C-alpha positions as CSV (number, residue, x, y, z in Angstrom):
1,M,-8.5,20.0,27.2
2,D,-5.6,17.6,27.5
3,S,-7.9,14.8,26.4
4,A,-8.7,16.6,23.2
5,V,-5.0,17.4,22.6
6,D,-4.1,13.7,23.3
7,A,-6.8,12.5,20.9
8,L,-5.6,14.9,18.2
9,T,-2.0,13.8,18.7
10,S,-3.0,10.2,18.5
11,L,-4.9,10.8,15.3
12,E,-2.0,12.7,13.8
13,E,0.3,9.8,14.6
14,R,-2.0,7.2,13.1
15,V,-2.4,9.3,9.9
16,H,1.3,9.7,9.7
17,R,1.9,5.9,10.0
18,A,-0.8,5.3,7.5
19,V,0.8,7.7,5.0
20,E,4.2,6.0,5.5
21,L,2.6,2.6,4.9
22,V,0.8,3.8,1.8
23,A,4.2,5.1,0.5
24,T,5.8,1.8,1.2
25,L,3.1,-0.2,-0.4
26,R,3.2,2.0,-3.5
27,A,7.0,1.4,-3.7
28,E,6.4,-2.3,-3.4
29,R,3.8,-2.2,-6.1
30,D,6.0,-0.2,-8.4
31,A,8.9,-2.7,-7.8
32,A,6.6,-5.6,-8.6
33,L,5.4,-3.9,-11.8
34,A,8.9,-3.1,-12.9
35,E,9.9,-6.7,-12.3
36,L,6.9,-7.8,-14.3
37,A,7.8,-5.5,-17.2
38,K,11.4,-6.7,-17.1
39,L,10.3,-10.3,-17.2
40,K,7.9,-9.7,-20.1
41,K,10.6,-7.9,-22.0
42,A,13.1,-10.7,-21.4
43,G,10.5,-13.2,-22.6
44,G,11.9,-15.7,-20.2
45,A,9.2,-15.5,-17.5
46,S,7.5,-18.6,-16.7
47,E,3.7,-18.7,-16.2
48,A,4.3,-19.4,-12.5
49,E,6.5,-16.3,-12.1
50,M,3.9,-14.2,-13.9
51,E,1.2,-15.5,-11.7
52,K,3.3,-14.8,-8.6
53,L,3.8,-11.2,-9.7
54,R,0.1,-10.8,-10.4
55,A,-0.8,-12.1,-7.0
56,E,1.7,-9.7,-5.4
57,R,0.2,-6.8,-7.3
58,T,-3.3,-7.8,-6.2
59,Q,-2.2,-8.1,-2.6
60,V,-0.6,-4.6,-2.7
61,R,-3.7,-3.1,-4.3
62,T,-6.0,-4.7,-1.7
63,R,-3.8,-3.4,1.1
64,L,-3.8,0.1,-0.4
65,E,-7.6,0.1,-0.8
66,K,-8.0,-1.0,2.8
67,L,-5.7,1.7,4.1
68,L,-7.4,4.4,2.0
69,G,-10.7,3.3,3.4
70,Q,-9.4,3.6,6.9
71,L,-8.1,7.0,6.2
72,D,-11.5,8.0,4.9
73,Q,-13.0,6.7,8.1
74,L,-10.5,8.8,10.1
75,S,-11.4,11.9,8.2
76,E,-15.1,11.3,8.8
77,A,-14.6,11.0,12.6
């Protein structure tokens, strides 16, 4: 019985950490999008800055998709 409780506790902790990470990544994405909007509005963004922000957005999206896939796997187990 302790083994099942330990496994459940471990799963709960992993899900909690994943949820926190998703929240952090979403905040990073939102900040990157806000910065991109600010630069577009200012009109002073160089193409290099724009590309950097696009790359950051893609990286955050990829990490979120990976985490959501892992959460799906946890829920299937």
